PAZAPA-4460 file (N, C-alpha, C; in steps of 0.05 Angstrom, whole numbers, plus 32768, in hexadecimal, padded with zeros to 4 digits):
% residues 291
    n_x    n_y    n_z   ca_x   ca_y   ca_z    c_x    c_y    c_z   seq   type   mol
   901B   893D   8DA2   9033   8953   8D97   902C   896D   8DA6     1      M     A
   903E   8979   8DB8   903A   8993   8DBC   902F   89A8   8DA5     2      T     A
   9018   89B7   8DAB   9010   89D2   8D9F   9022   89EA   8DA4     3      G     A
   9028   89FE   8D9C   9039   8A0F   8D99   9023   8A24   8DA6     4      F     A
   9016   8A36   8D9B   9004   8A4E   8DA0   901B   8A67   8DA7     5      E     A
   902F   8A67   8DC3   903B   8A6C   8DCB   905B   8A68   8DC3     6      D     A
   9068   8A78   8DB3   9083   8A76   8DAC   909C   8A78   8DB0     7      L     A
   9092   8A80   8DD2   90B3   8A8E   8DDD   90C1   8A6E   8DD8     8      T     A
   90DC   8A7B   8DD3   90F5   8A6B   8DDD   90F3   8A50   8DBA     9      D     A
   90E1   8A5B   8DAF   90EA   8A47   8D91   90EC   8A5D   8D78    10      R     A
   90F7   8A53   8D67   9100   8A61   8D52   90F4   8A5D   8D37    11      V     A
   90EB   8A6D   8D26   90DF   8A73   8D0B   90F0   8A79   8CF4    12      A     A
   90F2   8A6E   8CE0   90FB   8A82   8CC7   90EE   8A80   8CA9    13      L     A
   90E3   8A99   8CA6   90CF   8A9F   8C93   90DA   8AA9   8C84    14      V     A
   90DE   8AA0   8C65   90E1   8AAE   8C49   90D0   8ABD   8C3E    15      T     A
   90DC   8ACD   8C31   90C4   8ADB   8C20   90BD   8AF5   8C39    16      G     A
   90C9   8AFC   8C56   90BB   8B07   8C63   90C7   8B21   8C6A    17      A     A
   90D9   8B32   8C5D   90CE   8B4F   8C51   90C2   8B62   8C4C    18      T     A
   90AE   8B53   8C42   9092   8B61   8C3F   907C   8B4F   8C35    19      G     A
   9067   8B5C   8C30   904C   8B47   8C31   9049   8B37   8C48    20      G     A
   9036   8B1E   8C3E   9031   8B0E   8C51   9042   8AFE   8C65    21      I     A
   905F   8AFD   8C59   907B   8AF2   8C6B   907C   8B04   8C7F    22      G     A
   9077   8B1B   8C7D   9083   8B32   8C8A   9071   8B33   8CA7    23      R     A
   904C   8B31   8C9D   903F   8B2C   8CAE   9042   8B10   8CBD    24      V     A
   9045   8B00   8CB3   904E   8ADD   8CC0   9064   8ADE   8CCE    25      V     A
   9076   8AF6   8CCD   908B   8AF2   8CDE   9084   8B08   8CF5    26      A     A
   9078   8B13   8CED   9071   8B29   8D06   905C   8B19   8D21    27      R     A
   904E   8B0D   8D14   9039   8B00   8D23   9045   8AE9   8D2D    28      R     A
   9051   8ADE   8D27   9066   8AC7   8D34   9079   8ADD   8D48    29      L     A
   907F   8AEE   8D4A   9098   8B02   8D56   907D   8B02   8D6E    30      G     A
   906B   8B0D   8D68   9057   8B17   8D7D   9054   8AFC   8D8F    31      G     A
   9051   8AE6   8D83   904B   8ACC   8D9E   906A   8AC1   8DA3    32      R     A
   9079   8AD7   8DA9   9090   8ACF   8DB3   90A9   8ACC   8DA9    33      G     A
   90A7   8AC1   8D8D   90BA   8AAB   8D7F   90D3   8AC1   8D78    34      A     A
   90EA   8AAF   8D77   9106   8AB7   8D69   90F8   8AB9   8D48    35      T     A
   90FF   8ACF   8D36   90F7   8ACA   8D19   9109   8AD3   8D09    36      V     A
   911B   8AC7   8CF5   912E   8AC2   8CE9   9122   8AD9   8CCF    37      V     A
   9120   8AEB   8CBF   910B   8AF7   8C9F   9128   8AEF   8C92    38      V     A
   911A   8AE2   8C7A   912C   8AE0   8C67   9125   8AF7   8C50    39      V     A
   9132   8AFF   8C40   9128   8B0D   8C25   9145   8B1A   8C1A    40      G     A
   913D   8B2F   8C06   914F   8B35   8BF7   9156   8B54   8C03    41      R     A
   9148   8B61   8C0A   914E   8B7D   8C17   9158   8B83   8C31    42      S     A
   9164   8B95   8C33   9174   8B8F   8C54   916A   8BA2   8C65    43      R     A
   915B   8BB9   8C4B   9155   8BCC   8C60   9135   8BCC   8C64    44      E     A
   912A   8BAF   8C54   9109   8BB2   8C5F   9110   8B95   8C6F    45      R     A
   9123   8B86   8C6D   912A   8B73   8C89   9123   8B78   8C9F    46      G     A
   9137   8B92   8CA0   913B   8BA1   8CBB   9127   8BAB   8CC3    47      Q     A
   9111   8BB6   8CB1   90F0   8BBC   8CBC   90E9   8BAB   8CC3    48      A     A
   90EE   8B8E   8CB8   90DC   8B7F   8CBF   90E0   8B6E   8CE0    49      A     A
   90FF   8B70   8CDB   9108   8B67   8CFA   90FF   8B80   8D14    50      V     A
   90FE   8B91   8D09   90F7   8BAB   8D20   90D2   8BA8   8D26    51      D     A
   90C5   8B9B   8D12   90A8   8B95   8D14   90A0   8B83   8D27    52      E     A
   90B8   8B66   8D22   90B9   8B50   8D32   90B9   8B59   8D53    53      I     A
   90C8   8B6D   8D58   90DF   8B74   8D6D   90C6   8B84   8D83    54      E     A
   90B6   8B96   8D6D   90A4   8B9F   8D80   908D   8B91   8D86    55      R     A
   9088   8B80   8D79   9074   8B6C   8D7A   9074   8B59   8D93    56      A     A
   9090   8B53   8D9C   909B   8B47   8DB2   90AC   8B33   8DAB    57      G     A
   90B1   8B2C   8D97   90C6   8B18   8D8E   90E2   8B1E   8D8E    58      G     A
   90ED   8B0E   8D7E   910B   8B15   8D7C   9112   8B0E   8D5E    59      E     A
   911F   8B22   8D4A   911D   8B22   8D32   9141   8B22   8D29    60      G     A
   913E   8B10   8D14   915D   8B15   8D06   9156   8B14   8CE2    61      A     A
   9164   8B1C   8CD2   9163   8B1E   8CC1   917E   8B11   8CA9    62      F     A
   9176   8B01   8C9E   9188   8AF7   8C8C   9180   8AFD   8C65    63      V     A
   9196   8B10   8C5E   918B   8B14   8C46   919B   8AF9   8C2E    64      C     A
   9183   8AF9   8C26   9188   8ADD   8C0E   9178   8ADA   8BF2    65      A     A
   9183   8ADC   8BD8   9170   8AD9   8BC8   916A   8ABA   8BC1    66      D     A
   9159   8AAE   8BBF   9157   8A8D   8BC6   9154   8A85   8BA7    67      L     A
   915B   8A99   8B96   915F   8A86   8B75   9176   8A73   8B78    68      A     A
   9184   8A6F   8B82   919E   8A61   8B79   919E   8A48   8B99    69      T     A
   91A7   8A33   8B93   91B1   8A29   8BA3   91C4   8A31   8BB8    70      T     A
   91DA   8A3C   8BAE   91EC   8A3E   8BBB   91E8   8A55   8BD6    71      D     A
   91CE   8A6C   8BCC   91C6   8A7B   8BD7   91AF   8A6D   8BED    72      A     A
   91A3   8A5A   8BE7   9196   8A4A   8C06   91A6   8A45   8C0D    73      V     A
   91C1   8A32   8C0A   91D0   8A27   8C18   91DB   8A3B   8C2E    74      R     A
   91DF   8A4E   8C24   91F1   8A68   8C33   91D7   8A6D   8C3F    75      G     A
   91BC   8A6F   8C42   91AD   8A71   8C5B   91AB   8A64   8C70    76      L     A
   91B2   8A4C   8C68   91B2   8A35   8C76   91C8   8A35   8C88    77      A     A
   91DB   8A38   8C7D   91F6   8A3C   8C89   91F9   8A56   8CA1    78      D     A
   91E8   8A6C   8C99   91E4   8A83   8CA8   91D3   8A7C   8CC4    79      A     A
   91BE   8A6F   8CC1   91AF   8A63   8CCE   91BC   8A58   8CE2    80      F     A
   91C7   8A43   8CDE   91D9   8A2F   8CEB   91ED   8A43   8CFC    81      R     A
   91F5   8A54   8CF2   9203   8A61   8D05   9206   8A6E   8D1A    82      E     A
   91F1   8A77   8D19   91DA   8A84   8D32   91C8   8A71   8D43    83      R     A
   91BB   8A5C   8D3A   91A3   8A57   8D49   91AB   8A2D   8D49    84      Y     A
   91A4   8A2B   8D59   91A4   8A02   8D62   9187   89FE   8D5D    85      D     A
   9175   8A05   8D54   9157   89F8   8D4F   9149   8A0A   8D44    86      R     A
   9137   89FD   8D37   9121   8A07   8D24   9108   8A00   8D26    87      L     A
   90F3   8A0E   8D2E   90D8   89FE   8D33   90C2   8A03   8D23    88      D     A
   90C5   8A18   8D14   90B6   8A24   8D00   90C8   8A29   8CE6    89      V     A
   90BC   8A1F   8CCC   90CB   8A26   8CB2   90AF   8A31   8CA2    90      L     A
   90B9   8A4C   8C9B   90A2   8A51   8C89   90A9   8A57   8C72    91      V     A
   909A   8A47   8C55   90AA   8A46   8C3A   9097   8A62   8C30    92      H     A
   909F   8A76   8C34   9083   8A8D   8C2A   9090   8AA0   8C07    93      N     A
   90B2   8AA0   8C0D   90C0   8AA5   8BEE   90B2   8AA0   8BDA    94      A     A
   90A6   8AB4   8BC7   90A1   8AA3   8BA5   90A5   8AC2   8B91    95      A     A
   90A6   8AB9   8B80   90A7   8ACA   8B68   9091   8AC9   8B52    96      C     A
   9094   8ADB   8B3A   9089   8AD7   8B25   9091   8AEB   8B0E    97      S     A
   909A   8AE2   8AFF   90A0   8AF1   8AE9   9094   8AF2   8AC8    98      H     A
   9093   8B03   8ABC   9084   8B03   8AA9   9098   8AF8   8A94    99      D     A
   90AE   8AF4   8A8F   90B8   8AE8   8A7F   90CD   8AD6   8A87   100      D     A
   90D3   8ABD   8A72   90E2   8AA4   8A84   90FF   8AB0   8A84   101      R     A
   9108   8AAD   8AA0   9120   8AAF   8AA9   9133   8A97   8ABC   102      R     A
   9150   8A96   8ABB   9162   8A80   8AC3   916D   8A8C   8ADA   103      L     A
   9170   8A7D   8AF1   9183   8A80   8B03   91A3   8A7B   8AFA   104      T     A
   91B1   8A86   8B10   91CD   8A7A   8B07   91D3   8A65   8B0B   105      D     A
   91C5   8A52   8B14   91C2   8A34   8B12   91B9   8A24   8AF4   106      D     A
   91AE   8A42   8AE7   91A2   8A33   8ACC   918B   8A2D   8AD3   107      G     A
   9172   8A30   8AE6   915B   8A26   8AEC   9142   8A3B   8ADE   108      Y     A
   912C   8A34   8AD9   9114   8A49   8AD4   910C   8A54   8AF3   109      E     A
   9114   8A6A   8AF7   910F   8A7A   8B0E   90F5   8A79   8B23   110      K     A
   90E5   8A76   8B18   90CE   8A74   8B24   90D1   8A54   8B39   111      T     A
   90D0   8A42   8B1E   90DE   8A2D   8B37   90EC   8A2F   8B49   112      L     A
   9105   8A3A   8B40   911B   8A38   8B52   9112   8A46   8B6F   113      A     A
   9106   8A5F   8B6A   90FA   8A6D   8B87   90EB   8A62   8B91   114      V     A
   90D0   8A56   8B85   90BD   8A56   8B94   90BE   8A2D   8B9A   115      N     A
   90C5   8A1E   8B8C   90CD   89FE   8B91   90EA   89F4   8B98   116      H     A
   90FD   89F9   8B88   9112   89F0   8B97   9120   8A00   8BA8   117      L     A
   911A   8A1B   8BB2   912D   8A2C   8BC5   911A   8A17   8BE1   118      A     A
   90FE   8A0E   8BE3   90F4   8A07   8BF9   9101   89ED   8BFF   119      P     A
   9103   89E0   8BE6   910B   89C2   8BED   9122   89C0   8BF9   120      Y     A
   9136   89CB   8BEA   9154   89D0   8BF3   9157   89D4   8C13   121      L     A
   9145   89EF   8C1A   9149   89F7   8C31   913C   89E5   8C45   122      L     A
   912D   89D5   8C41   9122   89C0   8C54   9134   89AF   8C54   123      T     A
   913C   89A5   8C45   9152   8995   8C45   916C   899A   8C57   124      H     A
   917A   89B5   8C54   9185   89BD   8C63   918A   89C4   8C80   125      E     A
   916E   89C7   8C80   9167   89CC   8CA3   9153   89B3   8CAE   126      L     A
   914F   89A1   8CA2   9147   898A   8CAE   914B   8982   8CCC   127      L     A
   9167   897F   8CC4   9172   896D   8CE0   9164   8987   8CF8   128      D     A
   9163   899E   8CF2   915F   89B1   8D0C   9144   89B4   8D15   129      L     A
   912F   89B0   8CFB   9111   89A9   8CFE   910E   898C   8D13   130      L     A
   911E   897A   8D0A   9117   895F   8D17   911D   895F   8D36   131      R     A
   913B   8970   8D3D   9140   8970   8D4F   9135   8980   8D65   132      A     A
   9126   8998   8D56   9112   89A6   8D66   90F0   8995   8D6C   133      S     A
   90EB   898A   8D5F   90D7   897D   8D59   90CA   8979   8D76   134      A     A
   90AE   8982   8D7E   9095   8988   8D5F   909D   89A1   8D53   135      P     A
   90A3   899B   8D37   90A8   89B4   8D2A   9099   89B9   8D13   136      A     A
   9095   89C7   8CFF   9082   89CC   8CE9   9090   89DF   8CD6   137      R     A
   9085   89D0   8CBF   9090   89DE   8C9D   9073   89E6   8C9A   138      V     A
   9072   89FE   8C8E   905F   8A09   8C7F   9068   8A19   8C6A   139      V     A
   905D   8A12   8C4E   905A   8A1B   8C35   9044   8A2F   8C30   140      S     A
   9047   8A41   8C21   9037   8A52   8C11   9034   8A4C   8BF7   141      T     A
   901E   8A3C   8BE9   9013   8A3B   8BD4   8FFB   8A41   8BCA   142      S     A
   8FED   8A39   8BBB   8FE1   8A4D   8BA7   8FC7   8A3A   8B9F   143      S     A
   8FAB   8A46   8B9F   8F97   8A37   8B92   8F9E   8A2D   8B72   144      T     A
   8FB1   8A44   8B69   8FAB   8A42   8B4E   8FC2   8A26   8B42   145      V     A
   8FD4   8A15   8B60   8FDC   89FB   8B59   8FC9   89F1   8B3F   146      H     A
   8FBA   89F3   8B3F   8F9A   89E1   8B32   8FA0   89DD   8B1E   147      R     A
   8FAC   89FA   8B15   8FB1   89F8   8AEE   8FCE   89F9   8AE8   148      R     A
   8FE6   89F2   8AF4   8FFA   89E9   8AF9   8FF8   89D0   8AF2   149      G     A
   9014   89D0   8ADC   9016   89B0   8ACB   9033   89B0   8AD5   150      E     A
   9039   899A   8AD6   9059   898D   8ADE   9065   897A   8ACB   151      I     A
   9079   8980   8AB4   9084   8977   8AAA   90A5   8970   8AB0   152      D     A
   90A5   8956   8AC2   90B7   8956   8ACD   90D6   8954   8AB7   153      V     A
   90CC   8950   8A9D   90E7   894E   8A94   90E8   896B   8A84   154      D     A
   90D5   897E   8A89   90DB   8997   8A7A   90D5   89A9   8A9C   155      D     A
   90E4   89A4   8AAA   90E5   89BD   8AC9   90EC   89DE   8ABE   156      L     A
   90F8   89D8   8AAA   9108   89F8   8AA5   90F4   8A06   8A95   157      H     A
   90E0   89F9   8A8B   90D2   8A05   8A75   90E0   8A0A   8A61   158      L     A
   90ED   89FD   8A4D   90FB   8A05   8A3B   90E8   89FD   8A1C   159      E     A
   90CD   89F3   8A23   90C1   89F5   8A17   90A8   8A0A   8A07   160      S     A
   90AD   8A1B   8A1C   9095   8A31   8A1B   9091   8A3A   8A3C   161      G     A
   9095   8A55   8A3A   9086   8A60   8A56   9075   8A77   8A57   162      Y     A
   9063   8A71   8A6F   9056   8A87   8A76   9054   8A8E   8A90   163      D     A
   9052   8AA1   8A92   904D   8AAB   8AAF   9041   8A9F   8AC5   164      A     A
   902E   8AA0   8ABB   9015   8A8E   8AD3   9019   8A76   8AD4   165      L     A
   901E   8A68   8ABC   9023   8A44   8AC3   9036   8A46   8AC5   166      D     A
   904C   8A51   8ACD   9065   8A4D   8AD8   905E   8A55   8AF4   167      A     A
   904D   8A63   8B02   904E   8A6B   8B18   9035   8A52   8B24   168      Y     A
   9027   8A4C   8B15   9011   8A31   8B1D   901F   8A1E   8B21   169      A     A
   9033   8A12   8B0B   9047   8A04   8B14   9055   89FA   8B2A   170      R     A
   9061   8A12   8B2C   9075   8A13   8B47   905E   8A11   8B68   171      S     A
   9045   8A1A   8B5E   9033   8A18   8B7A   902A   89F8   8B7E   172      K     A
   902A   89EC   8B62   9019   89CC   8B63   903F   89BE   8B69   173      L     A
   904F   89C7   8B63   906A   89B6   8B73   906F   89C3   8B8F   174      A     A
   9064   89DC   8B9E   9066   89DF   8BBA   9057   89C0   8BC2   175      N     A
   903E   89C1   8BBE   9025   89AF   8BCD   9032   8992   8BC9   176      L     A
   903E   898A   8BAD   904E   8972   8BAF   905E   896B   8BB7   177      L     A
   9072   897F   8BBA   9083   897C   8BD3   9076   897E   8BEF   178      F     A
   906B   8990   8BF0   9064   898E   8C14   9053   8977   8C1A   179      T     A
   9043   896E   8C08   9038   894A   8C14   9040   8932   8C0A   180      I     A
   905A   8938   8BFD   9070   8921   8C03   9087   8927   8C20   181      E     A
   908C   893D   8C23   90A4   8944   8C38   9086   893C   8C58   182      L     A
   9074   893C   8C51   9061   893C   8C6C   9060   8919   8C6E   183      A     A
   9059   890A   8C55   9059   88EE   8C54   9075   88E4   8C5C   184      A     A
   908E   88F0   8C59   90AB   88E6   8C5E   90AC   88EB   8C7A   185      R     A
   90A3   88FF   8C87   90A8   8908   8C9F   9095   88F9   8CB4   186      L     A
   9084   88EF   8CAA   906B   88E8   8CC4   9076   88D7   8CD2   187      D     A
   906F   88DE   8CED   907E   88D5   8D03   9095   88DE   8D0D   188      G     A
   909C   88F5   8D04   90B9   88FF   8D13   90AE   8916   8D24   189      T     A
   909D   891E   8D23   9092   893C   8D34   9098   894E   8D21   190      G     A
   909E   8951   8D05   90A1   8963   8CF6   9086   895A   8CE3   191      V     A
   9077   897D   8CE1   9063   8975   8CCF   9064   8980   8CB7   192      T     A
   9053   8985   8CA3   905D   8996   8C8D   903A   8998   8C7A   193      A     A
   9038   89B0   8C79   901D   89BE   8C72   9022   89D5   8C59   194      N     A
   9010   89DB   8C4C   900D   89F0   8C3B   8FEE   89FC   8C41   195      A     A
   8FF4   8A1B   8C35   8FDA   8A23   8C34   8FDE   8A3E   8C16   196      V     A
   8FC5   8A3E   8C15   8FBA   8A53   8BFF   8FB1   8A6B   8C13   197      H     A
   8FC4   8A84   8C0A   8FBD   8A9A   8C22   8FA4   8AA8   8C0D   198      P     A
   8F9D   8AA6   8BFE   8F8A   8AB5   8BEC   8F97   8ACA   8BD3   199      G     A
   8F86   8AD2   8BC4   8F91   8AED   8BB3   8F97   8B01   8BC0   200      F     A
   8FB0   8B03   8BC7   8FB9   8B1E   8BCD   8FC4   8B34   8BCA   201      V     A
   8FB6   8B4A   8BBC   8FC5   8B5C   8BA9   8FDE   8B6D   8BB6   202      P     A
   8FDF   8B6D   8BD4   8FF6   8B7A   8BDC   900A   8B68   8BE8   203      G     A
   9012   8B4E   8BDB   9025   8B47   8BE7   903D   8B43   8BD3   204      S     A
   903F   8B4E   8BBF   9058   8B57   8BB7   9063   8B3E   8BA0   205      G     A
   904C   8B31   8B9D   9056   8B1B   8B8E   905B   8B25   8B71   206      L     A
   9049   8B38   8B64   903E   8B3E   8B4D   905A   8B58   8B4C   207      Y     A
   906F   8B59   8B51   907D   8B73   8B4F   908C   8B6E   8B38   208      R     A
   9090   8B56   8B29   90A1   8B4E   8B13   908D   8B48   8B07   209      D     A
   9079   8B44   8B01   9064   8B44   8AE9   9065   8B59   8ADC   210      A     A
   9052   8B54   8AC0   904B   8B63   8AB0   9043   8B7D   8AB3   211      S     A
   9048   8B95   8AA6   9039   8BA7   8AAB   901E   8BA2   8AAE   212      L     A
   900D   8B95   8AA4   8FE9   8B93   8A9B   8FE9   8B85   8ABB   213      P     A
   8FF6   8B69   8AC6   8FF6   8B5F   8AD5   8FF5   8B71   8AF4   214      V     A
   9006   8B82   8AF1   9012   8B94   8B07   8FFB   8BAB   8B06   215      R     A
   8FF4   8BB6   8AF4   8FDF   8BC4   8AF1   8FC4   8BBE   8B03   216      A     A
   8FBA   8BA2   8AF0   8FA9   8B9B   8B00   8F9E   8B97   8B20   217      A     A
   8FB6   8B89   8B21   8FBE   8B81   8B3E   8FB9   8BA1   8B52   218      T     A
   8FCA   8BB8   8B46   8FCC   8BC9   8B5C   8FAB   8BD7   8B5A   219      A     A
   8F9B   8BD3   8B4B   8F79   8BDB   8B4E   8F6D   8BCA   8B58   220      V     A
   8F76   8BB0   8B57   8F66   8B9B   8B68   8F6B   8BA0   8B89   221      A     A
   8F84   8BAC   8B90   8F93   8BAF   8BAA   8F7D   8BD1   8BAD   222      A     A
   8F6E   8BDB   8BA6   8F60   8BF4   8BB0   8F4A   8BE9   8BAC   223      R     A
   8F38   8BD2   8BA5   8F20   8BCD   8BA4   8F11   8BBE   8BB8   224      L     A
   8EFF   8BC8   8BC5   8EF9   8BB8   8BE1   8EEE   8BA2   8BD5   225      P     A
   8EEB   8B8B   8BEC   8EE0   8B74   8BDE   8EF4   8B61   8BC8   226      F     A
   8F07   8B68   8BBF   8F1B   8B61   8BAD   8F35   8B51   8BB1   227      V     A
   8F38   8B3A   8BBB   8F52   8B34   8BC5   8F50   8B31   8BE4   228      G     A
   8F67   8B2A   8BF4   8F6E   8B2A   8C10   8F87   8B2E   8C14   229      T     A
   8F82   8B40   8C2C   8F91   8B52   8C38   8FA9   8B42   8C43   230      S     A
   8FC3   8B4F   8C40   8FD8   8B3D   8C4E   8FD6   8B39   8C6C   231      V     A
   8FC6   8B4A   8C77   8FBF   8B3B   8C8F   8FAC   8B29   8C9D   232      E     A
   8F9C   8B22   8C84   8F81   8B12   8C83   8F96   8AF6   8C7A   233      D     A
   8FA3   8AFA   8C67   8FB7   8AE8   8C54   8FCB   8AD6   8C69   234      A     A
   8FD1   8ADE   8C7F   8FE7   8AD7   8C8C   8FDA   8AC1   8CA3   235      A     A
   8FB7   8AC9   8C9B   8FB3   8AB7   8CB6   8FB9   8A9E   8CB7   236      D     A
   8FB2   8A8B   8C98   8FB2   8A71   8C99   8FD8   8A69   8C9D   237      G     A
   8FE3   8A77   8C99   9000   8A74   8C97   9009   8A70   8CB6   238      L     A
   9008   8A87   8CCA   9007   8A8F   8CE7   8FF8   8A72   8CEF   239      V     A
   8FE0   8A6A   8CEA   8FD0   8A50   8CF6   8FE0   8A3C   8CFA   240      R     A
   8FE5   8A3A   8CD9   8FF8   8A1C   8CD5   9016   8A1B   8CEB   241      L     A
   9029   8A32   8CE9   9038   8A33   8CF6   9034   8A3A   8D17   242      A     A
   901F   8A38   8D1D   901F   8A3A   8D3E   9010   8A3A   8D4E   243      A     A
   8FF3   8A2B   8D3E   8FE6   8A2B   8D4D   8FDE   8A0D   8D58   244      A     A
   8FC7   8A05   8D74   8FD6   89E9   8D7A   8FBD   89D9   8D75   245      S     A
   8FB1   89E4   8D63   8F9B   89D6   8D55   8F9D   89BF   8D42   246      E     A
   8FBA   89CD   8D34   8FBF   89BF   8D1E   8FDA   89B9   8D21   247      V     A
   8FDC   89B1   8D3E   8FFA   89AC   8D46   9001   8989   8D37   248      A     A
   8FEA   897B   8D2F   8FF3   8958   8D29   8FE9   895D   8D10   249      E     A
   8FDD   8976   8D05   8FD8   8974   8CE1   8FF8   8970   8CCB   250      V     A
   8FF3   8963   8CBD   9004   8955   8CAF   9000   8955   8C8E   251      N     A
   9009   8960   8C7D   9004   8954   8C67   8FEA   895B   8C5B   252      G     A
   8FDC   8978   8C5C   8FC6   898A   8C5F   8FC4   899A   8C48   253      V     A
   8FB8   89A6   8C3A   8FB3   89BD   8C26   8F9E   89C9   8C35   254      Y     A
   8FA8   89E4   8C3B   8F8E   89FD   8C48   8F86   8A0E   8C30   255      F     A
   8F76   8A1E   8C30   8F72   8A35   8C22   8F6C   8A41   8C3D   256      E     A
   8F7B   8A59   8C45   8F79   8A6A   8C58   8F75   8A54   8C73   257      G     A
   8F5F   8A54   8C80   8F65   8A43   8C9C   8F51   8A2C   8C99   258      C     A
   8F42   8A21   8C7B   8F3B   8A10   8C7A   8F3E   8A01   8C6F   259      E     A
   8F44   89E0   8C73   8F46   89C8   8C63   8F3B   89C5   8C46   260      R     A
   8F4F   89C6   8C2F   8F43   89C7   8C19   8F4D   89A8   8C0F   261      A     A
   8F3E   89A0   8BF3   8F47   8988   8BE2   8F5C   899D   8BD0   262      D     A
   8F79   898D   8BC9   8F84   899A   8BB5   8F80   898D   8B9F   263      P     A
   8F8F   899D   8B8A   8F8A   8986   8B6E   8F95   8964   8B70   264      D     A
   8F84   8956   8B68   8F8D   893A   8B6D   8FA5   8932   8B6D   265      P     A
   8FAC   893F   8B53   8FC8   8934   8B48   8FE5   893B   8B64   266      R     A
   8FDF   8946   8B78   8FE3   894E   8B93   8FE6   8933   8B9C   267      V     A
   8FDB   891D   8B9B   8FDB   8907   8BAA   8FE2   88F0   8B96   268      H     A
   8FF1   88F7   8B7D   8FFC   88E3   8B69   9014   88D9   8B78   269      D     A
   9018   88C5   8B83   9038   88C8   8B8B   904D   88C4   8B7E   270      D     A
   904A   88B2   8B62   9060   88B0   8B50   9060   88D6   8B43   271      Q     A
   904F   88E6   8B3F   905B   88FC   8B44   906A   8911   8B54   272      L     A
   905C   890A   8B6A   9070   8917   8B86   908A   8907   8B7E   273      R     A
   9091   88EC   8B79   90AC   88E8   8B87   90B7   88EC   8B6D   274      E     A
   90B4   88F5   8B55   90C4   88FA   8B39   90CD   8919   8B3A   275      R     A
   90B5   8928   8B47   90C2   8941   8B4C   90D5   893F   8B63   276      L     A
   90D3   892D   8B73   90DD   8932   8B8F   90FF   8933   8B83   277      W     A
   9103   8914   8B78   9119   890B   8B6F   912A   8923   8B57   278      K     A
   9111   892C   8B45   9129   8941   8B33   912F   8956   8B45   279      A     A
   911F   8961   8B55   9128   8979   8B6A   913D   896F   8B71   280      S     A
   9146   895C   8B7D   915C   8954   8B8F   916B   8953   8B7F   281      A     A
   9170   894B   8B61   9189   8944   8B59   918C   896C   8B48   282      D     A
   9178   8978   8B48   917C   8997   8B41   9193   89A2   8B59   283      F     A
   9189   899E   8B72   9193   89B4   8B88   91AD   899C   8B8F   284      V     A
   91BA   8981   8B8C   91C8   897B   8B8E   91C6   896A   8BB0   285      G     A
   91B0   8960   8BB3   91AF   894E   8BCD   91A7   892F   8BC4   286      V     A
   91A3   8923   8BD6   919C   8905   8BD8   917E   88FF   8BD3   287      D     A
   9174   88F9   8BBB   915A   88F7   8BC3   9146   88E9   8BCD   288      P     A
   9152   88D3   8BE5   9154   88C4   8BFF   9148   88CF   8C11   289      A     A
   914C   88EE   8C18   914A   88F8   8C31   9129   88FB   8C2F   290      W     A
   9120   88FC   8C4A   912F   8903   8C60   9135   88E5   8C71   291      P     A
***
């Protein structure tokens, strides 16, 4: 399998790329010559990210999308297809965390919808482009907090009770279950799927909708030396998985930064992965037999 390194004439799509880690990832991929499609909710910040990509030597484009609904995810995929006929790198980086339980317009718990269902559906909608462009890569941002996540496939919308950290941890466990299952299903196709924990990143913007105490603690942490990881350093693992030649054939692996790590043992539970896959397919309205 051909390694990337130089991304000239290749196309990457990065969600959550108008700020924080995603913006750095987009800029760095542009610096390797890629055409980078930036996805986010703010047109002003999106254009600023595109400007950074182009100053770095790449070509940038912005698609405004709130990934909380299936219609928005499908709209993003349609907008991408209208402009591009290939996709070499798909980076799932968008995420949210809310202090209170919120439902999307589809009626789904929002943390799960944005952090898991959106990557699941977007990959489904763009998989044919990834396969046609192979070798291609899917990279997902997970978190070491996945280890405390609990998934009840019969209560994915947390109707029985809500805790913000538990909801976030559950979504990050879902990211890993999806990544490992996707990798297994795509084995031998030339498309790889891996996930990475970038570290505790106070400057990521993830905590902007959290409770006041959490926002205050994060703001303090961001100002302390040796606490947390900068957005520049946090992007290293994502950029490596998206572009480095030494990981060209790596598939179905969890990383913490740039180092391989053992995920929670539940990630290797075939039955749990299959149940989550089928439930996710039902929520977003696709055939669970894909790909």
